[in-house]
N, C-alpha and C positions, 0 to 999 in steps of 0.2 A: 122443522126443529118444534112436534108439536107437545100438546099437554092431554094425560090419560086418566082418567079417575082409577082410581085405582082399590083392595083390598088387601088386608093379610089377614089369617084365621077372622075371616069377618069384621073385623075392624077395620075402620078407618084410621086409627095410627099407623101407618106405615112404617114412616121413619124408629119407628120406636125400634122396632121388628126387621130392618134392613138400614146397609149406608149401601155410597156407588159412586163415584168417583167417571173419568174422562175412560176409566178402562174397566176392570170389575165394577161388578156387582154383589154386596153378602147376603144372604138367603140364610133362614135359617132351612135343613133339610125338610123335615116337615110339612114344609111350601109345596102344591102338588109341584113336579113337573113342569106342567102347561102353567102356569103363574110362573113360575122361577121362569118359560120361554119368552112369554110374552115382555118384562122387564127386560129379560135382555135383546129381543126385535126392540123395544121402542125407543129403550139408550143406550144401545147401539157398543153394548157392554158383556162381557166373561162371565157369567153369574155362578160364582163361587157356591157350594151350600155347604154351608159349615153352622154353628152355634160357635157362639162363644166366650167360654166357660161353660161349655155344657148348658150355656142359659140361651132363651128363643132369643133374647133382650138385643140383639146383636148395633142393632142407633142406636143404643144408650151406651152400651158399652166399650165402643170402641168408636175410632172417628180415621179419617183417613185422606188423602189424596192422592194424585195420579204415578208419586212418588213412595208413598209408604202409606202407614196400618201402623197405627198403636193400639194396642191392644190392655185390659188389666192385668195386674200380675197370678190370675189364676188359673187366663189360660191354658190349651192343651199340648203339648208339643202335637198332638196330632191335627188338631188347627190351625197351627199357624204354618204348618207343611202342605193342609188344604190350600190355605192363600200362596203362599211362596211356588207351587206347583202351576197354577190357574198362570200365574203371573211375575213378569222377571222382579218383583218389587221390596223393597225395605216392608219388614214387619219385626218391630220391637217390641218384647213383655217388659210394661213396667213395674220395677219394685221398688211398690210404693202401695201406702194404703189407696186413693183414690182409686176410683172401681169405673166408674160410671164416667170414662172419655168421651163421650161421642154426644152428653151434657156440658162436657167445660171446654172443647175444644174443636172452634171453628176453622175450619180450611177448606182451600182453591189452591191451584198449582200457583198459586202466586206470592201466598204468605197461610198467615193465619197468628186468629186469634184465640187467647187462652183466660182461663181463670183468672183470676187475683189473688188466688191464694197458693199457686204454684209455687213451688221451690222454683232457684235458680238451674240449678245442677240438673231437672226431669228436664223447664225449658228449654235447656241448652238438647235434649237427648231427645226431648219429641223435633224440634229444628234439625237436626240431624240425618232425621227420620225421613221425615218429609221433606227433605232438603230446603223449605223457605224459612224468610226468617217467623220471629213468633215473639209477639210482644201480651203483655197484659192490657186484658180491657175489661168492659164490663156492658150489659144492652138492657133496658130500661132500670140503671142502678141496682140489675143481678148480673151475678157472675153465672150462672149459667149461661153461657154466651154461644156452646155448642146448639140444648138446644129453643133457645129463643131465637135461634137464628140460621136461614139455610146462604150455604153459598156456593161456587160454581164458576166458573172462569169465563162467565160474562156480565153477572150480577149479584147482589145477597137479598134479601128476603130479612126485614127483623122486624120482632115486635116494638105493635103501633106508638110502647113507652120510648120509641127509642131518645138518646138526649142527641141534640144537636155536637156535643162534643166525644159524642160516642161514633155517631155514624161520620165523624172526619177520622177518628183512626180506622174504622172500617175501611174506608173508603182508602185509607192513606198504603192500610197494610196491605188485603188482599186486592187493590189495586183495579177496581170493578166500582160500577157504579148500587150503590145502596139506596132501597125503598124501602118500606113499611105498608106489612097487612097479618093476612090473620088466613088458617086456611080450614077445614071443619069448621066452618058453621061459627065460625067467629072465636076459639084458638087464639090466642095471641104466641106460644113458643110455637113457632110454624115447623121445626123442622120432626117433629114430633106426625106428621101429617106431609110430608114432601118430600120426596127424592127426584133431585133434579140433578144433570150435566152440563153440557156443551149439547148436548144433541135434543134436551127435550126434558120434559119436568113429565111427574106418577106423581097422583097426591089423593089425598083423601076422600072414599067417596059421597061423604056428605057437605065436599065444601061446593061453593056456594057459585054462581053465574058472577056474577061481583067482585068474590074472591080471587076465579080464574084468571076473568081480567088482569086483575091488582099485579098476580102470577106471572104472565103471563110476561108482561112489560117491566118486574124490576128483572126476570133471568134473563128474559130476550127469546123467547119459542112464544109461540099461540097456538091455540085451544084446536086440537086437526077438526 
């Protein structure tokens, strides 16, 4: 279960443009097929080549686990169909003003933590789609839990200023060990530069050796 260095559109913020779970990865169709095939091989997933709301910032706008995908209100029917045709997975288009679900929901196949400002009826819809318990939470005192951490079914890597009470919530809900670190030479918004699942991790090209070591320990992967 190795770690691979990667970039998209010449940018090390690979998690802004894509997302992954244990079954699929969603990557913009503008990414060359050879690059998409690398992610497919490395993370042992089926790649869905689609935008979200005709935008390239898929990872910021959508969140997922192996059970489902949450999309913002402006996602198109073609995008929903592309995801559903790739895997037998729940897909929900949220009818809310919030758009960046990738930034405000952190999920694995065991649980999810969401921005404390999300209303309970919307939390219920997220829970139904992802098939897990969803609770409100923060990381480093901030509500953008989806961008401040990356979760797999083996571990969580979170912002270095994670508080102890926040760590307990993540650990209790996601049911995996929680560690802290950075990506891309010191960026604490770790999800912006990291794609991880049970089979490996793909990280931004600017990530340093010490950061790779911490990521490997946190997500239980090793450098290839």
